Structure formats: C-alpha cells, structure tokens
N, CA, C and O atoms as CSV, one atom per row, in Angstrom:
chain,resi,resn,atom,element,x,y,z
A,1,MET,N,N,-46.498,-15.505,-73.687
A,1,MET,CA,C,-46.690,-16.856,-73.086
A,1,MET,C,C,-48.075,-17.017,-72.571
A,1,MET,O,O,-48.503,-18.143,-72.320
A,2,LYS,N,N,-48.839,-15.893,-72.391
A,2,LYS,CA,C,-50.188,-16.025,-71.844
A,2,LYS,C,C,-51.071,-16.783,-72.774
A,2,LYS,O,O,-52.085,-17.286,-72.290
A,3,ASN,N,N,-50.814,-16.939,-74.092
A,3,ASN,CA,C,-51.564,-17.714,-75.019
A,3,ASN,C,C,-51.141,-19.172,-75.152
A,3,ASN,O,O,-51.843,-20.016,-75.710
A,4,ALA,N,N,-49.942,-19.417,-74.602
A,4,ALA,CA,C,-49.418,-20.789,-74.753
A,4,ALA,C,C,-49.892,-21.738,-73.692
A,4,ALA,O,O,-50.237,-21.377,-72.567
A,5,GLN,N,N,-49.885,-22.987,-74.126
A,5,GLN,CA,C,-50.159,-24.129,-73.232
A,5,GLN,C,C,-48.827,-24.546,-72.621
A,5,GLN,O,O,-47.789,-24.315,-73.242
A,6,PRO,N,N,-48.807,-25.139,-71.453
A,6,PRO,CA,C,-47.592,-25.581,-70.860
A,6,PRO,C,C,-46.720,-26.372,-71.844
A,6,PRO,O,O,-47.216,-27.283,-72.506
A,7,GLY,N,N,-45.445,-26.039,-71.945
A,7,GLY,CA,C,-44.518,-26.746,-72.824
A,7,GLY,C,C,-44.426,-26.252,-74.225
A,7,GLY,O,O,-43.485,-26.614,-74.931
A,8,GLU,N,N,-45.414,-25.388,-74.704
A,8,GLU,CA,C,-45.327,-24.861,-76.069
A,8,GLU,C,C,-44.168,-23.888,-76.127
A,8,GLU,O,O,-43.890,-23.160,-75.175
A,9,LYS,N,N,-43.495,-23.895,-77.277
A,9,LYS,CA,C,-42.288,-23.060,-77.439
A,9,LYS,C,C,-42.544,-21.899,-78.312
A,9,LYS,O,O,-43.332,-21.936,-79.257
A,10,LEU,N,N,-41.833,-20.836,-77.956
A,10,LEU,CA,C,-41.862,-19.569,-78.749
A,10,LEU,C,C,-40.551,-19.338,-79.356
A,10,LEU,O,O,-39.546,-19.221,-78.655
A,11,GLY,N,N,-40.522,-19.267,-80.668
A,11,GLY,CA,C,-39.271,-19.008,-81.441
A,11,GLY,C,C,-39.143,-17.499,-81.687
A,11,GLY,O,O,-40.021,-16.865,-82.272
A,12,VAL,N,N,-38.052,-16.968,-81.232
A,12,VAL,CA,C,-37.849,-15.531,-81.402
A,12,VAL,C,C,-36.366,-15.213,-81.679
A,12,VAL,O,O,-35.487,-15.881,-81.132
A,13,TYR,N,N,-36.084,-14.229,-82.498
A,13,TYR,CA,C,-34.716,-13.902,-82.875
A,13,TYR,C,C,-33.848,-13.649,-81.617
A,13,TYR,O,O,-32.832,-14.308,-81.394
A,14,MET,N,N,-34.267,-12.729,-80.860
A,14,MET,CA,C,-33.479,-12.354,-79.585
A,14,MET,C,C,-33.957,-13.119,-78.351
A,14,MET,O,O,-34.296,-12.536,-77.321
A,15,PHE,N,N,-33.971,-14.410,-78.491
A,15,PHE,CA,C,-34.479,-15.305,-77.425
A,15,PHE,C,C,-33.814,-15.098,-76.067
A,15,PHE,O,O,-34.447,-15.182,-75.015
A,16,ASP,N,N,-32.542,-14.830,-76.135
A,16,ASP,CA,C,-31.820,-14.681,-74.816
A,16,ASP,C,C,-32.267,-13.474,-74.076
A,16,ASP,O,O,-32.309,-13.508,-72.846
A,17,VAL,N,N,-32.616,-12.371,-74.763
A,17,VAL,CA,C,-33.147,-11.229,-74.099
A,17,VAL,C,C,-34.569,-11.466,-73.627
A,17,VAL,O,O,-34.909,-11.115,-72.497
A,18,VAL,N,N,-35.383,-12.039,-74.448
A,18,VAL,CA,C,-36.797,-12.328,-74.113
A,18,VAL,C,C,-36.861,-13.199,-72.802
A,18,VAL,O,O,-37.725,-12.987,-71.950
A,19,ARG,N,N,-35.964,-14.131,-72.683
A,19,ARG,CA,C,-35.925,-15.044,-71.474
A,19,ARG,C,C,-35.879,-14.264,-70.219
A,19,ARG,O,O,-36.438,-14.672,-69.201
A,20,ILE,N,N,-35.207,-13.122,-70.270
A,20,ILE,CA,C,-35.067,-12.337,-69.025
A,20,ILE,C,C,-36.426,-11.845,-68.474
A,20,ILE,O,O,-36.580,-11.670,-67.265
A,21,PHE,N,N,-37.374,-11.632,-69.341
A,21,PHE,CA,C,-38.639,-11.139,-68.962
A,21,PHE,C,C,-39.700,-12.218,-68.621
A,21,PHE,O,O,-40.783,-11.917,-68.119
A,22,VAL,N,N,-39.350,-13.447,-68.908
A,22,VAL,CA,C,-40.228,-14.525,-68.524
A,22,VAL,C,C,-39.431,-15.688,-67.951
A,22,VAL,O,O,-39.356,-16.771,-68.533
A,23,PRO,N,N,-38.829,-15.422,-66.772
A,23,PRO,CA,C,-37.913,-16.422,-66.278
A,23,PRO,C,C,-38.567,-17.776,-65.966
A,23,PRO,O,O,-37.932,-18.816,-66.141
A,24,LYS,N,N,-39.737,-17.777,-65.540
A,24,LYS,CA,C,-40.408,-19.097,-65.235
A,24,LYS,C,C,-40.668,-19.913,-66.463
A,24,LYS,O,O,-40.837,-21.125,-66.331
A,25,ASP,N,N,-40.718,-19.333,-67.695
A,25,ASP,CA,C,-40.963,-20.005,-68.930
A,25,ASP,C,C,-39.740,-19.911,-69.839
A,25,ASP,O,O,-39.850,-20.164,-71.038
A,26,ALA,N,N,-38.620,-19.565,-69.313
A,26,ALA,CA,C,-37.367,-19.382,-70.144
A,26,ALA,C,C,-37.012,-20.558,-71.009
A,26,ALA,O,O,-36.519,-20.394,-72.124
A,27,GLN,N,N,-37.275,-21.808,-70.472
A,27,GLN,CA,C,-36.935,-22.983,-71.234
A,27,GLN,C,C,-37.790,-23.129,-72.490
A,27,GLN,O,O,-37.437,-23.914,-73.370
A,28,ASN,N,N,-38.870,-22.422,-72.602
A,28,ASN,CA,C,-39.763,-22.477,-73.768
A,28,ASN,C,C,-39.550,-21.354,-74.754
A,28,ASN,O,O,-40.260,-21.253,-75.754
A,29,ILE,N,N,-38.539,-20.478,-74.468
A,29,ILE,CA,C,-38.230,-19.407,-75.379
A,29,ILE,C,C,-36.934,-19.833,-76.096
A,29,ILE,O,O,-35.889,-19.959,-75.459
A,30,ILE,N,N,-37.007,-20.061,-77.465
A,30,ILE,CA,C,-35.830,-20.528,-78.136
A,30,ILE,C,C,-35.615,-19.737,-79.372
A,30,ILE,O,O,-36.491,-18.994,-79.813
A,31,SER,N,N,-34.392,-19.896,-79.966
A,31,SER,CA,C,-33.968,-19.174,-81.116
A,31,SER,C,C,-34.747,-19.635,-82.356
A,31,SER,O,O,-35.067,-20.816,-82.492
A,32,LEU,N,N,-35.046,-18.694,-83.252
A,32,LEU,CA,C,-35.637,-19.077,-84.559
A,32,LEU,C,C,-34.570,-19.830,-85.289
A,32,LEU,O,O,-33.388,-19.518,-85.139
A,33,PRO,N,N,-34.943,-20.817,-86.082
A,33,PRO,CA,C,-33.968,-21.640,-86.826
A,33,PRO,C,C,-33.499,-21.003,-88.077
A,33,PRO,O,O,-34.137,-20.120,-88.650
A,34,GLN,N,N,-32.312,-21.498,-88.504
A,34,GLN,CA,C,-31.829,-21.055,-89.772
A,34,GLN,C,C,-32.373,-22.030,-90.835
A,34,GLN,O,O,-32.452,-23.234,-90.589
A,35,ALA,N,N,-32.751,-21.500,-92.025
A,35,ALA,CA,C,-33.321,-22.373,-93.072
A,35,ALA,C,C,-33.053,-21.725,-94.401
A,35,ALA,O,O,-32.763,-20.530,-94.457
A,36,ASP,N,N,-33.145,-22.504,-95.510
A,36,ASP,CA,C,-32.870,-22.035,-96.841
A,36,ASP,C,C,-34.032,-21.391,-97.507
A,36,ASP,O,O,-33.859,-20.601,-98.435
A,37,ASP,N,N,-35.267,-21.721,-97.041
A,37,ASP,CA,C,-36.436,-21.230,-97.695
A,37,ASP,C,C,-37.604,-21.273,-96.691
A,37,ASP,O,O,-37.493,-21.897,-95.636
A,38,PRO,N,N,-38.727,-20.605,-97.027
A,38,PRO,CA,C,-39.897,-20.582,-96.064
A,38,PRO,C,C,-40.424,-21.974,-95.728
A,38,PRO,O,O,-40.792,-22.238,-94.583
A,39,SER,N,N,-40.462,-22.850,-96.704
A,39,SER,CA,C,-41.004,-24.282,-96.433
A,39,SER,C,C,-40.013,-25.059,-95.478
A,39,SER,O,O,-40.460,-25.774,-94.581
A,40,SER,N,N,-38.737,-24.910,-95.677
A,40,SER,CA,C,-37.767,-25.541,-94.820
A,40,SER,C,C,-37.784,-24.924,-93.410
A,40,SER,O,O,-37.544,-25.592,-92.404
A,41,PHE,N,N,-38.079,-23.622,-93.392
A,41,PHE,CA,C,-38.188,-22.902,-92.107
A,41,PHE,C,C,-39.332,-23.524,-91.285
A,41,PHE,O,O,-39.157,-23.844,-90.109
A,42,VAL,N,N,-40.453,-23.682,-91.893
A,42,VAL,CA,C,-41.665,-24.281,-91.162
A,42,VAL,C,C,-41.297,-25.667,-90.722
A,42,VAL,O,O,-41.524,-26.041,-89.571
A,43,LYS,N,N,-40.738,-26.424,-91.612
A,43,LYS,CA,C,-40.355,-27.874,-91.269
A,43,LYS,C,C,-39.414,-27.851,-90.061
A,43,LYS,O,O,-39.643,-28.602,-89.112
A,44,THR,N,N,-38.382,-27.032,-90.058
A,44,THR,CA,C,-37.445,-26.994,-88.965
A,44,THR,C,C,-38.121,-26.518,-87.671
A,44,THR,O,O,-37.863,-27.058,-86.596
A,45,CYS,N,N,-39.007,-25.482,-87.787
A,45,CYS,CA,C,-39.753,-25.085,-86.575
A,45,CYS,C,C,-40.564,-26.255,-86.009
A,45,CYS,O,O,-40.576,-26.464,-84.796
A,46,LEU,N,N,-41.238,-27.017,-86.868
A,46,LEU,CA,C,-41.960,-28.155,-86.351
A,46,LEU,C,C,-41.063,-29.216,-85.745
A,46,LEU,O,O,-41.425,-29.833,-84.744
A,47,GLU,N,N,-39.863,-29.446,-86.353
A,47,GLU,CA,C,-38.974,-30.453,-85.764
A,47,GLU,C,C,-38.483,-29.994,-84.416
A,47,GLU,O,O,-38.240,-30.829,-83.545
A,48,GLN,N,N,-38.322,-28.677,-84.200
A,48,GLN,CA,C,-37.884,-28.100,-82.978
A,48,GLN,C,C,-39.064,-27.917,-81.965
A,48,GLN,O,O,-38.885,-27.460,-80.837
A,49,GLN,N,N,-40.236,-28.292,-82.431
A,49,GLN,CA,C,-41.436,-28.155,-81.625
A,49,GLN,C,C,-41.753,-26.715,-81.227
A,49,GLN,O,O,-42.216,-26.420,-80.125
A,50,ILE,N,N,-41.464,-25.805,-82.231
A,50,ILE,CA,C,-41.844,-24.387,-82.050
A,50,ILE,C,C,-43.337,-24.211,-82.325
A,50,ILE,O,O,-43.789,-24.593,-83.404
A,51,THR,N,N,-44.082,-23.683,-81.453
A,51,THR,CA,C,-45.517,-23.413,-81.613
A,51,THR,C,C,-45.745,-21.986,-82.069
A,51,THR,O,O,-46.602,-21.744,-82.919
A,52,TYR,N,N,-45.015,-21.053,-81.536
A,52,TYR,CA,C,-45.222,-19.625,-81.817
A,52,TYR,C,C,-43.965,-19.041,-82.485
A,52,TYR,O,O,-42.856,-19.305,-82.019
A,53,VAL,N,N,-44.110,-18.255,-83.561
A,53,VAL,CA,C,-43.064,-17.594,-84.251
A,53,VAL,C,C,-43.250,-16.101,-84.076
A,53,VAL,O,O,-44.360,-15.594,-84.237
A,54,VAL,N,N,-42.172,-15.380,-83.744
A,54,VAL,CA,C,-42.210,-13.980,-83.495
A,54,VAL,C,C,-41.427,-13.226,-84.588
A,54,VAL,O,O,-40.257,-13.520,-84.834
A,55,TRP,N,N,-42.087,-12.251,-85.242
A,55,TRP,CA,C,-41.466,-11.340,-86.185
A,55,TRP,C,C,-41.260,-10.048,-85.526
A,55,TRP,O,O,-42.224,-9.510,-84.980
A,56,ALA,N,N,-40.047,-9.465,-85.518
A,56,ALA,CA,C,-39.728,-8.216,-84.834
A,56,ALA,C,C,-39.470,-7.103,-85.794
A,56,ALA,O,O,-38.703,-7.286,-86.740
A,57,SER,N,N,-40.071,-5.949,-85.603
A,57,SER,CA,C,-39.942,-4.813,-86.552
A,57,SER,C,C,-38.477,-4.233,-86.556
A,57,SER,O,O,-37.960,-3.856,-87.608
A,58,ARG,N,N,-37.861,-4.177,-85.411
A,58,ARG,CA,C,-36.474,-3.611,-85.385
A,58,ARG,C,C,-35.530,-4.355,-86.235
A,58,ARG,O,O,-34.692,-3.749,-86.903
A,59,GLU,N,N,-35.628,-5.682,-86.245
A,59,GLU,CA,C,-34.695,-6.469,-87.075
A,59,GLU,C,C,-35.386,-6.684,-88.488
A,59,GLU,O,O,-34.717,-6.571,-89.515
A,60,GLY,N,N,-36.608,-6.967,-88.517
A,60,GLY,CA,C,-37.311,-7.400,-89.756
A,60,GLY,C,C,-37.448,-6.254,-90.699
A,60,GLY,O,O,-37.522,-6.512,-91.900
A,61,LEU,N,N,-37.489,-5.046,-90.302
A,61,LEU,CA,C,-37.632,-3.917,-91.152
A,61,LEU,C,C,-36.241,-3.350,-91.597
A,61,LEU,O,O,-36.172,-2.509,-92.493
A,62,SER,N,N,-35.204,-3.802,-90.988
A,62,SER,CA,C,-33.862,-3.371,-91.315
A,62,SER,C,C,-33.373,-4.095,-92.607
A,62,SER,O,O,-33.462,-5.317,-92.727
A,63,LYS,N,N,-32.867,-3.300,-93.542
A,63,LYS,CA,C,-32.378,-3.831,-94.830
A,63,LYS,C,C,-31.032,-4.580,-94.717
A,63,LYS,O,O,-30.665,-5.391,-95.568
A,64,ASP,N,N,-30.295,-4.251,-93.580
A,64,ASP,CA,C,-29.026,-4.792,-93.434
A,64,ASP,C,C,-28.711,-5.421,-92.074
A,64,ASP,O,O,-27.562,-5.353,-91.638
A,65,HIS,N,N,-29.645,-6.005,-91.415
A,65,HIS,CA,C,-29.474,-6.554,-90.134
A,65,HIS,C,C,-28.680,-7.867,-90.338
A,65,HIS,O,O,-29.231,-8.804,-90.916
A,66,TYR,N,N,-27.482,-7.968,-89.916
A,66,TYR,CA,C,-26.637,-9.094,-90.171
A,66,TYR,C,C,-27.180,-10.395,-89.645
A,66,TYR,O,O,-27.230,-11.387,-90.373
A,67,GLY,N,N,-27.595,-10.413,-88.376
A,67,GLY,CA,C,-28.093,-11.671,-87.808
A,67,GLY,C,C,-29.343,-12.195,-88.483
A,67,GLY,O,O,-29.484,-13.397,-88.708
A,68,TYR,N,N,-30.279,-11.253,-88.817
A,68,TYR,CA,C,-31.518,-11.687,-89.441
A,68,TYR,C,C,-31.213,-12.280,-90.830
A,68,TYR,O,O,-31.817,-13.277,-91.227
A,69,HIS,N,N,-30.299,-11.679,-91.542
A,69,HIS,CA,C,-29.899,-12.150,-92.887
A,69,HIS,C,C,-29.162,-13.496,-92.756
A,69,HIS,O,O,-29.404,-14.423,-93.529
A,70,LYS,N,N,-28.282,-13.581,-91.789
A,70,LYS,CA,C,-27.522,-14.833,-91.582
A,70,LYS,C,C,-28.397,-16.044,-91.349
A,70,LYS,O,O,-28.117,-17.131,-91.854
A,71,LEU,N,N,-29.444,-15.859,-90.594
A,71,LEU,CA,C,-30.407,-16.985,-90.307
A,71,LEU,C,C,-31.419,-17.157,-91.435
A,71,LEU,O,O,-32.185,-18.121,-91.422
A,72,GLY,N,N,-31.446,-16.213,-92.450
A,72,GLY,CA,C,-32.387,-16.286,-93.531
A,72,GLY,C,C,-33.741,-15.792,-93.141
A,72,GLY,O,O,-34.706,-16.038,-93.865
A,73,LEU,N,N,-33.863,-15.120,-92.055
A,73,LEU,CA,C,-35.230,-14.638,-91.578
A,73,LEU,C,C,-35.674,-13.503,-92.481
A,73,LEU,O,O,-36.878,-13.253,-92.540
A,74,ASP,N,N,-34.832,-12.818,-93.166
A,74,ASP,CA,C,-35.207,-11.780,-94.081
A,74,ASP,C,C,-36.069,-12.298,-95.186
A,74,ASP,O,O,-36.924,-11.568,-95.688
A,75,LYS,N,N,-35.876,-13.562,-95.599
A,75,LYS,CA,C,-36.630,-14.166,-96.679
A,75,LYS,C,C,-37.630,-15.207,-96.147
A,75,LYS,O,O,-38.622,-15.474,-96.825
A,76,ASN,N,N,-37.425,-15.771,-95.029
A,76,ASN,CA,C,-38.257,-16.869,-94.556
A,76,ASN,C,C,-39.468,-16.412,-93.759
A,76,ASN,O,O,-40.457,-17.144,-93.718
A,77,ILE,N,N,-39.449,-15.259,-93.133
A,77,ILE,CA,C,-40.563,-14.776,-92.383
A,77,ILE,C,C,-40.913,-13.307,-92.645
A,77,ILE,O,O,-41.664,-12.690,-91.890
A,78,VAL,N,N,-40.353,-12.763,-93.727
A,78,VAL,CA,C,-40.617,-11.327,-94.078
A,78,VAL,C,C,-42.140,-11.005,-94.126
A,78,VAL,O,O,-42.584,-9.944,-93.686
A,79,PHE,N,N,-42.889,-11.936,-94.660
A,79,PHE,CA,C,-44.328,-11.742,-94.727
A,79,PHE,C,C,-45.088,-11.722,-93.425
A,79,PHE,O,O,-46.296,-11.482,-93.423
A,80,LEU,N,N,-44.425,-11.964,-92.334
A,80,LEU,CA,C,-45.058,-11.923,-91.008
A,80,LEU,C,C,-45.083,-10.519,-90.448
A,80,LEU,O,O,-45.533,-10.310,-89.322
A,81,ARG,N,N,-44.614,-9.566,-91.204
A,81,ARG,CA,C,-44.711,-8.129,-90.815
A,81,ARG,C,C,-46.137,-7.626,-90.798
A,81,ARG,O,O,-46.462,-6.618,-90.170
A,82,ASP,N,N,-46.987,-8.368,-91.516
A,82,ASP,CA,C,-48.453,-7.962,-91.599
A,82,ASP,C,C,-49.221,-8.770,-90.621
A,82,ASP,O,O,-48.970,-9.958,-90.415
A,83,GLN,N,N,-50.219,-8.066,-89.983
A,83,GLN,CA,C,-51.055,-8.627,-88.972
A,83,GLN,C,C,-52.182,-9.418,-89.621
A,83,GLN,O,O,-53.335,-8.989,-89.588
A,84,LYS,N,N,-51.863,-10.565,-90.212
A,84,LYS,CA,C,-52.923,-11.323,-90.831
A,84,LYS,C,C,-52.449,-12.800,-90.920
A,84,LYS,O,O,-51.255,-13.098,-90.945
A,85,ASN,N,N,-53.420,-13.670,-90.963
A,85,ASN,CA,C,-53.118,-15.088,-91.142
A,85,ASN,C,C,-52.505,-15.342,-92.578
A,85,ASN,O,O,-52.974,-14.803,-93.581
A,86,ILE,N,N,-51.502,-16.138,-92.601
A,86,ILE,CA,C,-50.888,-16.447,-93.922
A,86,ILE,C,C,-50.341,-17.871,-93.866
A,86,ILE,O,O,-49.587,-18.196,-92.949
A,87,GLY,N,N,-50.688,-18.699,-94.792
A,87,GLY,CA,C,-50.231,-20.074,-94.854
A,87,GLY,C,C,-50.466,-20.748,-93.510
A,87,GLY,O,O,-51.582,-20.731,-92.990
A,88,PRO,N,N,-49.359,-21.373,-92.916
A,88,PRO,CA,C,-49.575,-22.100,-91.686
A,88,PRO,C,C,-49.424,-21.167,-90.451
A,88,PRO,O,O,-49.381,-21.639,-89.314
A,89,TYR,N,N,-49.346,-19.844,-90.695
A,89,TYR,CA,C,-49.193,-18.907,-89.634
A,89,TYR,C,C,-50.520,-18.261,-89.273
A,89,TYR,O,O,-51.174,-17.645,-90.114
A,90,GLU,N,N,-50.917,-18.412,-87.992
A,90,GLU,CA,C,-52.169,-17.780,-87.581
A,90,GLU,C,C,-51.762,-16.572,-86.672
A,90,GLU,O,O,-51.082,-16.732,-85.659
A,91,PHE,N,N,-52.198,-15.407,-87.077
A,91,PHE,CA,C,-51.828,-14.219,-86.292
A,91,PHE,C,C,-52.504,-14.249,-84.908
A,91,PHE,O,O,-53.709,-14.468,-84.782
A,92,VAL,N,N,-51.694,-14.024,-83.904
A,92,VAL,CA,C,-52.246,-14.067,-82.544
A,92,VAL,C,C,-52.359,-12.613,-81.948
A,92,VAL,O,O,-53.427,-12.215,-81.482
A,93,THR,N,N,-51.244,-11.844,-81.977
A,93,THR,CA,C,-51.313,-10.484,-81.426
A,93,THR,C,C,-50.025,-9.738,-81.848
A,93,THR,O,O,-49.032,-10.291,-82.321
A,94,GLN,N,N,-50.162,-8.451,-81.624
A,94,GLN,CA,C,-49.032,-7.518,-81.845
A,94,GLN,C,C,-48.712,-6.886,-80.550
A,94,GLN,O,O,-49.630,-6.421,-79.874
A,95,VAL,N,N,-47.445,-6.827,-80.133
A,95,VAL,CA,C,-47.003,-6.163,-78.959
A,95,VAL,C,C,-46.152,-4.981,-79.313
A,95,VAL,O,O,-45.168,-5.141,-80.035
A,96,LYS,N,N,-46.492,-3.755,-78.825
A,96,LYS,CA,C,-45.804,-2.517,-79.265
A,96,LYS,C,C,-45.075,-1.930,-78.060
A,96,LYS,O,O,-45.454,-2.090,-76.900
A,97,SER,N,N,-44.008,-1.243,-78.425
A,97,SER,CA,C,-43.265,-0.409,-77.530
A,97,SER,C,C,-42.918,0.824,-78.203
A,97,SER,O,O,-43.284,0.992,-79.366
A,98,LYS,N,N,-42.194,1.772,-77.539
A,98,LYS,CA,C,-41.720,2.942,-78.171
A,98,LYS,C,C,-40.708,2.713,-79.277
A,98,LYS,O,O,-40.564,3.526,-80.190
A,99,ARG,N,N,-40.016,1.596,-79.180
A,99,ARG,CA,C,-38.896,1.277,-80.076
A,99,ARG,C,C,-39.327,0.378,-81.290
A,99,ARG,O,O,-38.522,0.160,-82.195
A,100,GLY,N,N,-40.579,-0.136,-81.310
A,100,GLY,CA,C,-40.967,-0.974,-82.350
A,100,GLY,C,C,-42.090,-1.883,-81.909
A,100,GLY,O,O,-42.823,-1.574,-80.970
A,101,TYR,N,N,-42.223,-3.017,-82.599
A,101,TYR,CA,C,-43.299,-3.983,-82.311
A,101,TYR,C,C,-42.926,-5.358,-82.700
A,101,TYR,O,O,-41.988,-5.540,-83.477
A,102,VAL,N,N,-43.606,-6.333,-82.204
A,102,VAL,CA,C,-43.424,-7.709,-82.565
A,102,VAL,C,C,-44.849,-8.236,-82.942
A,102,VAL,O,O,-45.845,-7.912,-82.296
A,103,ASN,N,N,-44.885,-9.089,-84.056
A,103,ASN,CA,C,-46.051,-9.819,-84.356
A,103,ASN,C,C,-45.868,-11.290,-83.945
A,103,ASN,O,O,-44.847,-11.908,-84.251
A,104,ILE,N,N,-46.828,-11.814,-83.279
A,104,ILE,CA,C,-46.720,-13.189,-82.761
A,104,ILE,C,C,-47.708,-14.055,-83.553
A,104,ILE,O,O,-48.873,-13.689,-83.704
A,105,PHE,N,N,-47.238,-15.204,-84.059
A,105,PHE,CA,C,-48.065,-16.054,-84.856
A,105,PHE,C,C,-47.959,-17.477,-84.302
A,105,PHE,O,O,-46.899,-17.924,-83.862
A,106,ARG,N,N,-49.106,-18.168,-84.342
A,106,ARG,CA,C,-49.148,-19.587,-83.961
A,106,ARG,C,C,-48.930,-20.373,-85.216
A,106,ARG,O,O,-49.569,-20.089,-86.229
A,107,LEU,N,N,-48.046,-21.361,-85.198
A,107,LEU,CA,C,-47.788,-22.228,-86.309
A,107,LEU,C,C,-48.849,-23.273,-86.272
A,107,LEU,O,O,-48.911,-24.079,-85.344
A,108,ASN,N,N,-49.694,-23.268,-87.286
A,108,ASN,CA,C,-50.889,-24.119,-87.337
A,108,ASN,C,C,-50.845,-24.972,-88.570
A,108,ASN,O,O,-50.964,-24.452,-89.679
A,109,LEU,N,N,-50.680,-26.263,-88.418
A,109,LEU,CA,C,-50.522,-27.210,-89.511
A,109,LEU,C,C,-51.853,-27.407,-90.292
A,109,LEU,O,O,-51.814,-27.965,-91.388
A,110,ASN,N,N,-53.004,-26.979,-89.781
A,110,ASN,CA,C,-54.241,-27.141,-90.438
A,110,ASN,C,C,-54.415,-26.076,-91.489
A,110,ASN,O,O,-55.294,-26.212,-92.340
A,111,ARG,N,N,-53.605,-24.998,-91.475
A,111,ARG,CA,C,-53.707,-23.913,-92.419
A,111,ARG,C,C,-52.771,-24.245,-93.604
A,111,ARG,O,O,-51.737,-24.890,-93.433
A,112,ARG,N,N,-53.141,-23.815,-94.727
A,112,ARG,CA,C,-52.354,-24.123,-95.941
A,112,ARG,C,C,-51.948,-22.790,-96.619
A,112,ARG,O,O,-52.620,-21.764,-96.510
A,113,ARG,N,N,-50.831,-22.881,-97.306
A,113,ARG,CA,C,-50.348,-21.669,-98.017
A,113,ARG,C,C,-51.259,-21.375,-99.172
A,113,ARG,O,O,-51.040,-20.406,-99.900
C-alpha cells in the first residue's frame, strides 16, 4: 500500500488474510476477479477499479491449487511470475518471505501487450 494513492485498490488472491496486515486500508484490498481469459481479466480488474494486481508464488507455482484454477488465475496471470513489465502490467516490487514471494504490478492502461 506504500506505493498506492488513497482509494487505489489492490487485487490479491488471499485478500482476507492480507487485510489483517493493513487494517487501515482493508477496504482497498479486494479479491482478484474470475475471468475466462487474460483480456477479460484486465477488463474486469478495471471495472472493479483494481490498480494493483498481486501474483503469489505459493499459489501461482502450484500445479493443482484449486482456488487459483477455479478463478482462472493459473491462465490469466501466470506470466506475472516474472519480475518484468508485460502488457498493461508494470512491475512495482517483489516482497519475499521464508515461505515464498509475491510480485506486485500496477495495471497501466498506457502499456500495450
């Protein structure tokens, strides 16, 4: 949230857990949307006013993570495992822990695929 402007939303798979760590900004931490393909995913993020998208290694690198597959995140944001700008996603930072890492991207409409 240190990179976000007031009111900007962060979309993350385990949003309910992340909210615990940022209680004053909890209303801006929301679930990543379900979508059929990467283009629809971006469109839905924009409709939900999501500014930042988080890709998590613990779920994203799992071949059989039920929730990630159910939401289509395994196909819609798989490419966010790399620390680089891609399409409308601008790489912001990587946050690491002993159990994995998350890559945080800013959804930027000025970038093209």
